[in-house]
N, C-alpha and C positions, 0 to 999 in steps of 0.2 A: 504494500500500500504506500502511496505517496502522500505528502502533506496536502496536496491539492484535492485529495479524496475526502478530506475532513473539513466539512463546512461549519459544523458546530458540534458541541458535546452536550451530554444530557445528565441531569441529576433528578432522581425520583424522590419526592418528599410529600408529606401531608401538607395540604393547603394551609393548615393552621400554623405551620412553621415559617411561611413566606415573610410575614412581617418582621420576624427576628432575623431571617436571612438577609433581608434588605437593609437591616440595621448593622448587623455584624459580619455578614458574608456567609457563604456556605462553609461550615466549620468541619474540621476533622472530627472523628468520633470522640477522641479524647478531649478536644476543646468543647464540643457540643455537650458533653456530659456535665459541664459546669452550668448549663442553662436548662431551663424548663423547656422541653420539647417533646414531640411525639415521634415515634419511629414505626415504620412498617417493615423494618429489616427482620429477617428470620433469626431468632435467637441462636439456633444451632450453627448458623453460618457466622454470626458475630462472635461466637465462642472460638471458632477456628481462626478468625481474623485477629482477635484480641492479642494472641500470643505470637502471631506471625511477624517475623522480622525480615525486612528487605535487605538482602546482602549489600553491605557497604553503605547502608542508609539506616533509616529509623524503623520503628514499628509501623505496621500497616495502619493501625488506628491513629497514627500521627498525620495521615494523609486524607485529603478529600478524594473520594473516588467518583469519577465521571465516566459515563459510557460513551462509546463511539456511536452506538446504535440504540436508540430508545426502545425499539421493538425487539425486546430480548427476553430470555427466560425469567429474569427478575421481575420485569413488568407483568409478565404472565402470572407469576406466582402471587402477586399482590392484587390481582384483578378484583377480588372481593372488596377491595378498598377504593374502587374506581370513583365513587361519589365524593371521596375526601382527599384524593391525591392529585398531584399535578407533576408534570415533567418540566423542569426548568431548562431552558435552552441557553447554553453558555458559549460565549465567543471562543472560537478555536484558537485565538491569540494566546490563551493561557498555556498553550503548548510551548511558548517561548519563555515562560517564567523560569527562574532559577530552580534547580532541584527537581524538576518534573520527571516522573518515571512512567514508563509504559509497562503494563502487565499484559502479556500476550494472550491471556485468557482470564477467567475469573481469578482474582488475586488470592482467594482462599484455597485454590486448587493445589494439590500436592505436585502438580506438573507445571505450574506457572513458571515463566521466566521473566525476569525484570530487566529492562533496558533503559538507556538514555533515549530521548525522544527519536532521534533520527534512526538509530538501529532498531528501536521498537516498532516504528511504523513499517520499516522494511521487512520485519519479521512476521507481520500480519498479512494474511491472505484476504484481500478486501472482498473477494467473491464469497468466501465462507462467512466473513464477518457480517456483511450486509445481505446475506441470503434471507429471503422471506421466511423460509421454513428451516427448522433444524431437526425435524423428526426423520428417522431412518428406521422404519418398521422392521426391516430385515437385518439390521445390524445395530444391536444395542450399544456396542462399544463406540461405533462411529457416532451414534446419537448422543451419547454421554459427552464425547469429546467436542462435538459441534455445539452443544449447549454451553459448554465452558468457553469455547472460542467466541461465541456470540456475546459473551459478557466481558470481553477484553476491556481493560480499564486504563484511564489516564489518572495518575496519582499526583495530586498537587499538595506540596507540603503545607500543613496547618490550615490554610483557608483560601477560598476563592473570593476575592473582594466583590462587593455588590456591583461595581461598575462593569464587570464581565458578564453579568446576566442580561440576556437580550430580551427574552419573552418567555411565555409558558404555553404548554399544551394541557388541555383538560380532556378527560375521557368522554364526558357527557354534559348535558345542560345543567344538571345538579351541581357538578363540580365547577363548571364555568360560572354559574351564578355565585357560588361561594367565593371563587377567586375574584370576581368582579366587585363583590362587597368589600374586599380589602382596600379598594380605592388606591391602588399603587399606580406608578407610572408604567408598569409593565402591561403589555397587551397579552391577552390569552385567546386561544382559539381551539376548536375541536378538529384535530387533523384526521384524515383518512389513513387507515392502515398502520397505526402505531399501537393503540390500546387493544386489549383483548375483550 
């Protein structure tokens, strides 16, 4: 994958967190734990991430994790929360910030590799990453690997400043109405083909 293939990045969050995010930024898990917030993250995955250390860098929970593709297995897993979540659209310029790391698949995976940005982008197959479907009914190993690859991450140290947040996606009219009530400067829309 090339840098030109990355138009924006994505962060899944409850709409109730957006006000705080626009004040403090998108915070790493460790920094966010100091503030009152809601999470839709899966506890068993967070337990794996909590103790994971990036070779030559910090703990995974010291980084904000953004996705290359919002239409991914994580968003599928939280579909029961569609009325209360949004996907924040983040300027791809964050790739140029100091200390950014690319995880070539879900960062909690035992098989993840971590790279500096240029090498990380080159290591990702964009056709696999941006594939519409990741199910492989005849090959469970291939399906498991594809699910992980669809969740490749951009890891930003500590936080993503509010100025990098471009807009938001909502799954439905209920979520869009909740987002609109926040009266932020961000626009929100209901996209085709992202939510489940």
